[in-house]
N, C-alpha and C positions, 0 to 999 in steps of 0.2 A: 396402570394407574401412575401418574408422575412421582418420581423419586420426592421425598420430602425433606431434602438438605435444604438448610438457610439459601435463598436466592432473592435476586431482584433484578429487574431489568429497567435499563437506562434508555429511553425514548427521548424524542425532540420535536420541538415545533417544526423544523426545517432540515434542510439536508446542511451538511457542514458547520454544524451548530457545536461542535467538538467532542459528540459521544465518543469516539475510539479514544481522545485523549484523557478524557475524564475516566473512561473504565480501566486505561493503562494506567493512571495514577491511583486508583482506587486498588486496583490489584497488586501494585508494589506497597501501598499504604497498609492493606489488611494484612499482606503477607508478612510484612514486618513485625506485625502483632501475633506471630507464629500460627496463624491461619494456613490451612491448605485451602488455598485460593485457585479458580480455574476460570477462565474466560470463556465465552461463548457467543456467537453469533449465528442464529440458526441461518440466514441468507445474507449474502454479501454480493456486492457488485464491484468489482475492481480489476483491473489489469496488472496492478502489482501484487504479484504472490510470492509465496514463500514455499519452501519446500518443509513438509511434514511428513514423518514415516513413510518416505518415498512417494508422496502425493502433493498436492497443492492446495491451499488455504489462503486466505486474505493476508497481507502483509500485516496489518494491524493486530490480528489474534496472534501471529507469530510473535510480535513486540510485546504483547500483552502476557503471553507465556512467559516470555523472558521477565517482564516484570515480576511474575509470579515465582521466578526461580525455577521453572518447569521446562523440559523438551515440549515444543509444539507437537499437536496431534491434530489428524484430519478430523475429530469428532469435536473440536474445537469452532469449526466452520462448517458443517456437513456439506451445506449448498453453497457455492460459489458462479456468480454469472460472470463472465468475461467478454465484454462488448466488443462485437466484430465490426461494427458498422451496418449501413443498411438494414437496420430493425433487427439485426441477429445477434445473439451471445452464445460462446461457447459455454455448455452448460457441465460443470464439474460436481459430482456428487461424492461426497468422503475422499477427496484428492483425485478423483480419475475422471478424466474426461468422459463426457456420454453423448457429445455431439452438439450441433448447432441448433438452436431453436429459437423462433420468433417469441415475442412478448405473449400472444394469445395462446401459442403452445405451450409457454411455461406455465402460464396460470391454469391452463386446464390439465397440469400434473399434480396439482395440489395434494390429491388423494393419496398419490404415491410417495410424495416427498416429506410431509409433514410427519407420517410414521416415522421415516428415515431421520428426521431433525429431532422428535422426540426420544428416539432408541440413542443417539449420540448424546443428547443431555443427559439422560439415565446413566450413561457409562460414565461421563465424567462427574456425575453426583457421587456415583460410588466411590470415587477417591477424593471428595472434595468436603471441605468444611463450609466452603461458601462458594457459591457460583454467581457470578457477575456476567449479565446477559446484555448484550449491545442490541439495540434495535437499528433500523435503516431508513435513511431518509426521515419522514414526516409522519408521524403519529396520526396526522389528520387527513391521510390521502383514502377517504371513504369510498372513493370509486373503485378502490381495490380492495374492499372489506371481504367480497367473499373468497377472493383467491388469496388472501393476505397470509403469508408465512413470516413476515419480516418484523411486525409491530404486536398490535394487538390480538392477531390471529393466532401467534404464537404463544402469547402471553394467556391468552385463554385456554388455549390447550395443556399448556404446561402449569395453568394456575399459580401464576406469578404476579407480586405486587409490582408496582412501575415508578418510577422517579421521571418527571417531564423537565426537559432542559431548554430553556429559551436563551436564544443568542441574541444578547444585546447589540453586539458590534455590528450585525446587520442590519439593527433598525426596527422599529415597531415590535419590540419584544412584548409590551403589555398586550396589545391585540393578538398577537400570535399565540400567547398563554391563553388568554380568555376565550379567543376562537377556536383553538385546539379543542378547549375541554367542552365547549358548546358544542362541537360538530359529534362526539364522540357519543355513543349509545349510553343509556344508564348503566348496563353491566361493564361498559369498559371503563366509563368513569369511577365506578367503585373501585377499580383496580390501581387507581393513582392514589400515592400516599404522600406525595409533595412536589414540590417544582424546586428547580435550580436556575439561578441567573449566571450565565457563562459569559467568559470575554470581556469584561467589565474593563475600558481603557482609564475612566475617570473615577471621580471621588464616589465613592460607595454613598457618603452621606447625602449626595444628591438625588439617590433612587430612593434610598429606604422609607422616605414618606410614601409612598405609592406602594409599600407592599400590605399595608391594610386593605386598600382597596383591591388588589391581586387575590388575596387571600379570601375577601369576602365573595368576589366575582367568580372565582375557581373552587371555592370550596376547600382549598388545599393551603397547606403551610408551607412556608418558604425554608428550605433547607440549606441555605448558603448562597452567597454571592461570590462569584469566581472570578477575581483579576485576571487580567489578560496574562497568559505567561509566555515571558518574551523567549524562552529557549526551546520552545515547541519546534521550531524548524531544524533543531540538532537530534532530534529524533525521525527515524524512517516515518514518510508519510505513505498512507495508503492510496490516495488518488491525485488526480490530475488538478484538484482543487490546490494541494499544496505545491504544485510545482513551482509556482512565481517564486517562493520563498527560498529555493533552491539559487536563484540567479542571485549575482553581486556585482557591483562596481566599485572595486577597489583601487584606488589613486596608488602609481606606482607598483602594481602587480607585476610580478616576474613573468608569470605564465598566463598568458589569455585562451580559455579555453571554449569554444562555440559548440554550442548543440542545436540541431535543427528541431524544432518543435513538429514532430512527427504528428500527423493527424490521429493514429492510434499507438502513440508513444506506450511503452510497457517497462515495469520494472525501473523507475526512473531513481528509485533508491540508489541505485550505481553511482548516481552524482554525488550524494551526500558527501562521501570521504574528500572528493575533489574539493567541492563548493566551501568546504569548513577550512581548507587550507589557507593560510593568511596570505601566502604568496599566488594565491590563484584566484583570477578574475572570471567566473563562471558566466558566460553570456548565453541564454536561452533567445535564440533566434527564429522570428517567424520565417518561413518559407519565402514570403513575398520581400524580405528584408536582404539587402545585399550583404555578403560575408564581408566582416571587416577586414582589411589587408594586413592587420598587425595580428591577426590569428595566429597563434603558435599551433594549437591542434584543433581539429574539425573531430569531434565523438558523436558516432552515430550511435544512438542507443537500442535498445530492445524496442520490438513490436509487436502487436497481437495479429496483425496482418502485413508480412513483410511485402508481399507483392504490392499492395495497395500504396503501402507507404513510399517505397521505391519509385512507384509512378508518380506519386504526389512531389518527389523530388525532382523527377525529371519535368513535368509539366509545370512546374514554379519557376525552373532555370536554376534552383539551388543545385541541381548536379554538375551543371557548368561551373558553378562556384567552386565547388570542391575539388574539380580537376584544376582549376587554375591556382587554387590554394597548393595544391601538390605540386606542381610545376614549378610555383616559386620556392620551393622548398620546404613548405609544411607538411606537418605529421595528419595522419588521419587514422583513426581508432574507430573501431565497430566491435559491439557487443552482442551477441546473440543475432538478434534480427539484422543488426547493424553491419555484423561479419557477414550475411548471407547477402547483403546488398551489395557488398565490396566486390564479390566475384563477378565472374563473366556472365552468369545467368542464375536465374532461379525459376524453377520448375514445378508446376502444380499439376502433374498429370490427372489427379483424382479428384481436383475441386475441392480441396479442403479449406480454402481460402475463398472460395467463388466460384467463378468458372473456371474450368480447366484451361491453362495455358502455360507458356513458357516467354518469359521476358528478359532482355539483356540487363546484366546489372553494371554497375559502375566499373569494372574491369580494371580495379586498381589492385586485386590479388588474383593470382591464376588458379582459381578454384571454382567450381559449379556447385549449385545446391539443388537438391530434389527433395520436394515436401513429400512426406511418406507417413500413412499411418502409424500409431504407437508413438505417443510422447516420451521423450526422455525426461525424467524428472529425479534428481536426484543431489546428493551433497557431494561435494569435491573439494579435493586438497591436492597439492603437488608443488612444481617449481615452475617460475617465469623464467624462461631460458636465456632472455637478453642480460639479465642480471644475476640470476641464480638465487632469488631470494624466493622464499616458501611463500605460498598464496591458498587461500581456501575460499570457497563459495559454494554456488549451486549451479545447476543447470536445469532450465524449463524449456524444451523447444520441439518443434516438429523440424525433421527433415536431416538429411544426411550429406555432409559437404566433402566433396573429394577434388583431386586434381593435382597437377605439379606443384603447386602452392604450399599443399600440407607436407612436403618433404622438408620444409622449415616451419614447423610449429611454432608458437608463439609459448605453449605451455607444455609441460609433461606432468600430466595427472597420474594419479594411482591407476586410473581405468586406461592410460594411454594418452598418445600425444593429442594435442586440441589446439585448433586454430592455425593462422598462417602469418608468415611476415614477408613482406615484398623482399626484392632483390636489393632494393637501396635501404632497407630497414626503416623507413618512414610511414608505411601502411602496415597496421597491426589489427587483426581480428582473431575472436576466440568466443566460444560459448559460454565461459565462466560469468555469470553475474556474481557481484560482490567481489570481483578482483581487487578493485582499489581500496576495500576496508583492510587489506594486509598493510601495516604500516610501512615496514620495511621496503617492501616493493614500490608502494607508492612514492616514498620518498625520493629512492633511486631512480625511479622513472622520472620525476618531476626536475630531478637536478640536473638533466639534460639541458633544461630551458632557463636556468638560472645560472649566474656566474658566482655567486654566494651559497652558503649553506642554507637549508630549511630549517625553519624551526619543528621541534617535535611533537607532531600531533599523535597522540593515541587514540585512535579514533572509537575503537570499542570501549575503552575505558571511559571516555568522555560519554558515551551513550548510557552507562551505567550510572554516573554522577547525575546525569541528566533525569534520568528515571526516579534516583532518589531526590533530587530537587522538585519534579512534580509532585512527588508524594507528600514533601514537606509542604509545598504549595497549597495543596488539597487539606491537609491537616489544619492548616491556619484558617482557610476560606470555609471549610465545611463542618457541620458536626457529625462525624464520624461515628461517634457512637449511637446518634439517632437514626443513621443511615442503616449501619449494622441492625438496630432494632427493627427496621423496615423488613431487612431480608429475614429476621427471626421470626416476624409475624406469620410468614410462611407455613413454619413449622408447628407455632401455636395454634394456628388455625385447623391445622390436620387433628389436632389433640381435641377440639371442642365438639 
């Protein structure tokens, strides 16, 4: 029997409606009231992962845990799908990779996975005063109803009240809300307790006249209209829909960083601390686009499928641009999968990323990588050796990298040396995600490319301030007492 702790589920009419951000803000707002709040997302799909208890969860749930002031747990996101391309995804259950599945294979696993999700939900409930549950995609995907673990399927199994979010920025929010409610089954509609309008850029007075019609057509009350939150880009984003906000064009920038848009780019929150530096211009460059000759640093980010993205660099001609950039005296940095691409070769003898094969790398570092079973997933800390500054972060990767280049490691972590630095010092790679969030190192690294000092950006402190600002934003826009009352109705219903 599902635990009866107060809980509610936030679903939406479409993907990217702002569910993750709303739940994050509610986590901080209700935690500030002294409640023990926990986030939960039964099923997530993202290549932006975080480390929790030695396993992987979606980046959004890690941020939501931070908003609650608690460490992330694998139970906050028990099912994670990491898209690999060609219709397949890596299935991660309670932080541990279980192999690669097609959509059809995954949907056939509902009988196995739903009890796992419910058990994780119950474990969090045992330590909570309030559970905030996030849906995925659209609540109206009735074609997936029989196999649904993400929205009404889980709400029904856990007996949850639901708030429905409409995205006004995308357009068509009136039809989206009415249509979503219309296609739900009566038992599903009965779970809805109200709707929210999210991401309003204009004057709320222009929209409020339609609320009586919306309430009449849906049978639901409007619990608030949330204006656009300008500072959202200062928080780690979960998926590639938030990638464009990391790019910036700053006149007079001292440091110009180009990031190729790899087809299966992963963990792109590595870019956030750099893109927020006032002296940095961050360019997200399409593989078909020429690399600007004034680029200072090419940054190769993480990848869900290293070989596939390496071949995409080669086939597009971007590999030649990187080589020319280095010959001109430019710097190249590789993180995780990007580090693997910088070596002489990447081999996948077991076919972990597709067919078994070995492909040449960019050969800018004298290392070779072999992809092996058994993923490294851990938090890490240590020293960056070119500056001597302390760094912290996390590792999530397949593969073992060896070769003469590792005799010049970039980092010395508590677990040992990591990465490699070229003989000329202008090509650097390592496995540590989150490296550039370490303020002292980031500043010392960037000062190499600027004649003056850099403003002091305290990245982690900015994240905390932004979480508080988000909670303040929702306090103003929403009736939080009424929303908390929705969660309490779940407990009250159990007593009747």
